[in-house]
C-alpha positions in Angstrom: 0.0 0.0 0.0 1.3 3.4 -1.0 1.5 5.8 1.9 2.7 9.0 0.3 2.9 10.7 -3.0 5.8 9.5 -5.3 7.6 12.8 -5.7 11.0 12.7 -7.2 12.4 15.5 -5.0 10.6 18.7 -4.1 6.8 18.7 -4.7 6.7 22.5 -5.2 9.4 22.4 -7.9 7.8 19.4 -9.6 4.3 21.0 -9.7 5.7 24.2 -11.2 8.2 22.7 -13.6 6.8 19.3 -14.5 3.0 19.2 -13.9 1.7 22.7 -14.4 3.2 23.3 -17.9 0.7 20.9 -19.5 -2.3 22.3 -17.6 -1.9 26.0 -17.3 -1.5 26.8 -21.0 -4.7 24.9 -21.7 -6.5 27.2 -19.2 -4.9 30.2 -20.8 -6.0 29.1 -24.3 -9.7 28.9 -23.2 -9.6 32.2 -21.3 -8.0 34.1 -24.1 -9.2 31.9 -27.0 -10.2 34.9 -29.2 -6.7 36.1 -29.1 -5.0 32.8 -29.7 -7.4 31.8 -32.6 -6.9 35.1 -34.4 -3.1 35.3 -34.0 -0.2 33.4 -35.6 3.3 32.8 -34.3 4.7 36.3 -34.2 8.3 37.2 -33.6 7.5 37.5 -29.9 5.9 34.1 -29.6 8.6 32.6 -31.8 11.4 33.9 -29.4 9.5 32.8 -26.3 8.3 29.4 -27.4 10.8 28.2 -30.1 14.0 29.9 -29.0 13.6 30.1 -25.2 11.9 26.7 -24.7 12.0 24.4 -27.7 15.5 24.9 -28.9 16.9 25.6 -25.4 15.6 22.4 -23.9 17.5 20.4 -26.5 20.7 21.8 -25.1 19.9 20.8 -21.5 20.9 17.3 -22.7 24.5 18.6 -22.4 24.0 18.9 -18.6 22.6 15.5 -18.3 25.0 13.5 -20.4 27.9 15.3 -21.8 28.9 17.7 -18.9 28.2 15.1 -16.2 31.6 13.5 -16.1 30.7 10.1 -14.4 27.8 9.6 -16.9 29.9 10.6 -19.9 32.7 8.3 -18.9 30.4 5.4 -18.4 28.5 5.8 -21.7 31.3 7.5 -23.7 31.1 5.2 -26.7 27.3 5.6 -27.0 27.4 9.4 -26.5 30.0 9.8 -29.3 28.5 7.2 -31.7 25.0 8.6 -31.6 25.8 12.1 -33.1 28.3 10.8 -35.6 25.9 8.1 -36.9 23.0 10.6 -36.9 25.0 13.1 -39.0 26.1 10.5 -41.5 22.5 9.1 -41.9 21.0 12.6 -42.0 23.4 13.9 -44.6 22.8 10.9 -46.9 19.1 11.1 -46.5 18.9 14.9 -47.1 21.0 14.6 -50.3 18.8 11.8 -51.5 15.5 13.6 -50.8 15.3 16.7 -48.6 11.5 16.3 -48.1 12.0 12.7 -46.9 14.6 13.9 -44.5 12.2 16.4 -42.9 9.4 13.8 -42.9 11.4 11.2 -41.1 12.7 13.9 -38.7 9.1 14.9 -37.9 8.1 11.4 -37.0 11.2 10.9 -34.9 10.4 14.1 -33.1 6.8 13.1 -32.6 7.9 9.7 -31.2 10.3 11.6 -28.8 7.4 13.8 -27.5 5.2 10.7 -27.1 7.9 8.8 -25.2 8.6 11.6 -22.8 5.1 11.4 -21.4 5.4 7.7 -21.0 8.6 8.2 -19.2 7.1 10.6 -16.7 4.2 8.2 -16.0 6.8 5.5 -15.3 8.7 7.8 -12.9 5.6 8.7 -11.0 4.3 5.2 -10.7 7.6 3.7 -9.7 6.4 3.2 -6.1 3.1 1.6 -7.0 2.7 -2.1 -6.2 0.5 -2.5 -9.3 -0.3 -5.7 -11.1 1.0 -6.3 -14.7 -2.6 -5.6 -15.9 -2.8 -2.3 -14.2 0.7 -1.2 -15.4 -0.4 -2.1 -18.9 -3.6 0.0 -18.6 -1.4 2.9 -17.5 0.9 2.4 -20.5 -2.0 2.1 -23.0 -3.7 5.2 -21.5 -0.7 7.5 -21.8 0.0 6.3 -25.4 -3.7 6.8 -26.1 -3.4 10.5 -24.9 -0.8 11.2 -27.5 -1.3 8.7 -30.4 -5.0 9.5 -30.9 -4.4 13.2 -31.6 -1.6 12.2 -33.9 -3.8 9.8 -35.7 -6.5 12.4 -35.9 -4.0 14.8 -37.4 -3.1 12.2 -40.1 -6.8 11.4 -40.8 -7.8 15.1 -41.0 -4.7 16.6 -42.4 -4.9 20.3 -42.6 -2.6 23.0 -43.9 -3.0 24.8 -40.6 -0.6 22.4 -38.9 2.8 21.1 -39.6 5.6 19.8 -37.3 8.6 21.1 -39.1 7.7 21.9 -42.7 4.4 21.9 -44.6 3.3 18.4 -45.5 5.8 16.5 -43.3 3.1 14.2 -42.1 1.4 11.7 -44.4 -2.3 12.1 -45.2 -4.4 9.0 -44.2 -7.9 10.3 -44.9 -10.6 7.8 -43.8 -13.9 8.7 -42.1 -14.5 5.1 -41.0 -11.0 4.8 -39.4 -11.6 8.1 -37.7 -14.8 6.9 -36.1 -13.2 3.7 -35.0 -10.1 5.2 -33.4 -12.3 7.8 -31.6 -14.4 5.0 -30.1 -11.2 3.2 -28.9 -9.9 6.5 -27.5 -13.0 6.9 -25.3 -13.0 3.3 -24.2 -9.4 3.4 -23.0 -10.1 6.6 -21.0 -13.0 4.9 -19.3 -10.9 1.8 -18.5 -8.2 4.0 -17.0 -10.6 6.0 -14.9 -12.2 2.9 -13.5 -8.8 1.3 -12.8 -7.6 4.5 -11.0 -10.8 4.7 -9.0 -10.4 1.1 -7.8 -6.7 1.5 -7.0 -7.2 4.7 -5.1 -10.1 3.1 -3.1 -7.9 0.1 -2.3 -4.8 2.2 -1.3 -6.8 5.1 0.3 -4.7 7.4 -1.8 -4.8 9.0 -5.3 -1.5 9.2 -7.1 -1.6 13.0 -7.7 1.5 13.5 -9.8 0.9 10.5 -12.1 -2.7 11.5 -12.7 -1.8 15.2 -13.3 0.7 14.1 -15.9 -2.0 11.9 -17.5 -4.6 14.7 -17.4 -2.2 17.3 -18.7 -1.1 15.1 -21.5 -4.7 14.4 -22.6 -5.7 18.0 -22.4 -2.6 19.6 -24.1 -2.5 17.1 -27.0 -6.3 17.1 -27.6 -6.8 20.8 -27.4 -3.7 21.6 -29.3 -4.4 19.3 -32.3 -8.2 18.5 -32.3 -10.1 21.3 -30.5 -8.1 24.1 -32.1 -5.9 23.8 -35.2 -4.0 27.1 -35.2 -0.3 27.1 -35.4 0.1 29.4 -32.3 -2.1 27.2 -30.1 -0.4 24.0 -31.2 3.0 25.4 -30.7 2.2 26.9 -27.3 0.7 23.7 -25.9 3.2 21.3 -27.6 6.3 23.2 -26.7 5.5 24.3 -23.1 4.2 20.9 -22.1 7.3 19.2 -23.4 10.2 21.6 -23.0 9.8 23.0 -19.5 9.2 19.6 -17.9 12.3 18.2 -19.6 14.4 21.0 -18.3 12.8 20.6 -14.9 13.8 17.0 -14.8 17.4 17.8 -15.8 17.5 20.4 -13.0 16.2 18.0 -10.4 18.7 15.4 -11.5 21.5 18.0 -11.3 20.4 19.0 -7.7 20.6 15.4 -6.6 24.0 14.8 -8.0 25.8 18.1 -7.5 25.7 19.8 -4.0 26.3 23.2 -5.6 23.6 22.9 -8.2 20.9 24.8 -6.3 17.6 26.3 -7.3 18.6 29.9 -6.6 18.6 32.9 -8.9 22.3 32.5 -9.6 21.9 28.9 -10.6 18.9 29.6 -12.7 20.6 32.5 -14.4 23.7 30.4 -15.3 21.6 27.4 -16.5 19.3 29.5 -18.7 22.0 31.8 -20.0 24.0 28.8 -21.3 20.9 27.2 -22.9 19.7 30.5 -24.5 23.2 31.3 -25.7 23.5 28.0 -27.5 20.0 28.2 -28.8 20.5 31.7 -30.2 23.7 30.7 -31.9 22.1 27.7 -33.5 19.1 29.7 -34.8 21.4 32.4 -36.0 23.1 29.9 -38.3 19.7 28.5 -39.4 18.5 32.0 -40.3 21.7 33.1 -42.1 22.3 29.9 -44.1 18.9 28.3 -44.6 15.6 30.1 -43.7 16.0 33.9 -43.8 12.7 34.3 -42.1 13.5 36.3 -38.9 15.7 39.3 -39.9 14.3 41.3 -37.0 15.7 38.7 -34.5 18.9 37.8 -36.4 20.0 41.0 -38.2 23.2 39.4 -39.7 24.1 39.0 -43.3 20.6 39.9 -44.4 21.7 41.0 -47.8 23.1 37.5 -48.6 20.8 34.8 -50.1 20.3 31.5 -48.3 22.3 28.5 -49.4 20.8 26.7 -52.4 23.6 24.2 -53.4 22.0 20.7 -52.7 25.3 19.2 -51.6 26.2 22.0 -49.2 22.7 22.0 -47.7 22.9 18.3 -47.2 25.9 18.9 -45.0 24.7 22.1 -43.2 21.1 21.1 -42.5 21.9 17.7 -40.8 24.7 19.4 -38.9 22.3 22.0 -37.6 19.7 19.5 -36.6 22.3 17.3 -35.0 21.6 18.6 -31.4 18.0 17.8 -31.9 18.5 14.3 -33.3 21.0 13.5 -30.5 18.6 14.8 -28.0 15.8 12.7 -29.5 17.8 9.5 -29.4 19.3 10.0 -25.9 15.8 10.6 -24.6 15.2 6.9 -25.2 18.0 6.1 -22.8 17.4 8.8 -20.1 14.8 6.7 -18.2 17.1 3.7 -18.2 20.1 5.8 -17.2 18.1 7.1 -14.3 18.6 3.7 -12.6 22.4 3.8 -12.6 24.5 4.4 -9.5 25.3 8.0 -10.5 21.8 9.2 -11.2 19.7 9.0 -8.1 16.3 10.0 -9.5 
């Protein structure tokens, strides 16, 4: 019988950094929906959501794996092999077909976002003495929260949404399939709610963090993809619910391992300055060499045209996405690594 909530470290930090980011933006969307429906991703929103959260959270991987000496030494071969292999595959793929490159990257990114929610559910149910059936229901329920909206996206493909570039997801239009998966979606929710009600009654305790993760995942993915289909709403809900909890987990891990890694203003300033500096540098290169779509944010070499040589682009683009790809792949290991002797989460 569980006697207390399965917090990782500090409940207040986890509520603010891991649980709230998937819930509060949904509330904001409904309160100010007229604004969010009528506006696109402006320069302000791009800086806040893409630069400060989405790109920055990718570089927090450096704190977890590459700048943590015991972890790097232990997994050195893997941590070097992953980016080298990713670059070689990416370069070959982009040279062969650039659209196929972006499409595969979009699906890898979506898988990464889906898996992160599963990882958090596993972390917050680690102390539950649950049967295999109940653990399976948890797993199916969290995947249901993310995969159904993604299936809906494919079945109702719209020009209003894209992950990286327009048309990166494949259209699978089918009214019959849409009705079937919607029914399955509802049935899984009912099963999960009944299971949680029974477990909570038996244990005389509701697992709050696990169920907040579950609720936040359902709300942010459903509202961002199905209820509303605007780019600003999707980006807000998708990025905030993913990026901030990831950085929060990295921070909590750092506090547990390094005595001087404290949640004070100085620590936050150093942490965020490093992430923002790296993110701005990367996006500067993207804007100068490839996109040329944010001259107000990156006022450098604006008179020069973007690169158009296929061979050079097939080197530059995979090189620029390398931090993302490495981050995506390593995310599949972070939950396993959390069990090693050096990582006490």
